[in-house]
C-alpha atoms as one frame of an Amber mdcrd trajectory, in Angstrom:
protein
   0.000   0.000   0.000   1.226   3.504  -0.825   2.787   5.487   2.003   3.336
   9.184   2.445   6.081  10.959   4.355   4.780  14.268   5.658   6.803  17.124
   7.082   5.032  20.071   8.670   7.177  22.707  10.233   8.864  26.053  10.331
  12.153  26.802   8.601  14.487  28.442  11.117  17.552  28.764   8.874  16.751
  29.272   5.198  20.383  29.100   4.075  20.919  25.663   5.612  17.502  24.503
   4.388  18.470  25.430   0.819  21.534  23.183   1.251  19.277  20.386   2.470
  16.801  20.432  -0.429  18.974  19.025  -3.268  20.485  16.380  -0.969  17.046
  15.279   0.182  15.678  15.342  -3.369  18.434  13.056  -4.627  17.879  10.622
  -1.750  14.115  10.536  -2.326  14.589   9.794  -6.043  17.218   7.126  -5.307
  14.665   5.294  -3.134  11.787   5.444  -5.595   9.928   8.275  -3.905   8.494
  11.423  -5.395   7.465  14.834  -4.147   3.750  15.632  -4.202   3.909  18.883
  -2.217   6.890  21.148  -1.561   5.692  24.052   0.500   3.537  26.377  -1.544
   0.569  28.566  -0.816  -2.279  27.263   1.284  -5.722  28.405   2.311  -6.474
  27.975   5.998 -10.069  26.823   6.403 -10.530  25.523   9.953  -8.712  24.943
  13.223  -5.280  26.235  14.110  -3.155  27.761  11.387  -0.824  25.066  10.007
   2.945  25.357   9.935   4.393  27.506   7.196   5.921  24.570   5.314   4.335
  21.255   4.383   6.159  18.656   2.302   4.541  15.404   1.168   6.505  12.527
  -0.365   4.996   9.401  -1.893   6.567   5.937  -1.698   5.296   2.536  -2.828
   4.978   1.228   0.737   5.629   1.902   4.412   8.730  -0.240   4.100  10.043
   1.835   1.185   9.424   5.077   3.072  11.142   3.724   6.196  14.034   2.436
   4.109  14.519   5.905   2.621  14.417   7.569   6.058  16.978   5.129   7.477
  19.204   5.156   4.362  22.798   6.310   4.215  21.696   8.683   1.417  19.263
  10.529   3.665  21.617  10.336   6.653  23.649  13.075   4.977  20.650  15.400
   4.577  18.692  14.612   7.763  20.862  16.518  10.285  20.814  19.581   8.030
  16.991  19.591   8.052  16.907  18.990  11.777  19.225  21.953  12.351  17.425
  24.239   9.870  13.814  23.583  10.890  11.417  22.665  13.662   8.404  20.472
  13.082   6.970  17.002  12.686   7.933  14.280  10.221   5.901  11.100   9.937
   4.888   8.267   7.629   1.241   7.440   6.989  -0.370   4.711   4.869  -2.397
   5.940   1.930
C-alpha cells in the first residue's frame, strides 16, 4: 500500500535549508519516492493555522518510506533539516 512521508514545520535557517533540499531530493529519487507537495501557498479553512511549510513525499509502501528515512543517502541530509527547521515528520499509509 502507498505510504506518504509528511513534514510540517517552520524553517528556522533558510540558508541551511536550501543546502538540504537538493540532498534530500536526490535521496528521495534514489529510493523510488516522489514529491507531491513542496511548500507552496495554502488556504487555511478551519482549526489552528498550520505550519508555514508542508512537504509530502509518496513511496510505494511503508517499508520503502522507512528504508529511505533510514538510508545512508538521507543520513547526509537529515541533520541539516533537523538543524534548519522545527516540526513534525511522519509516515502514513495511503
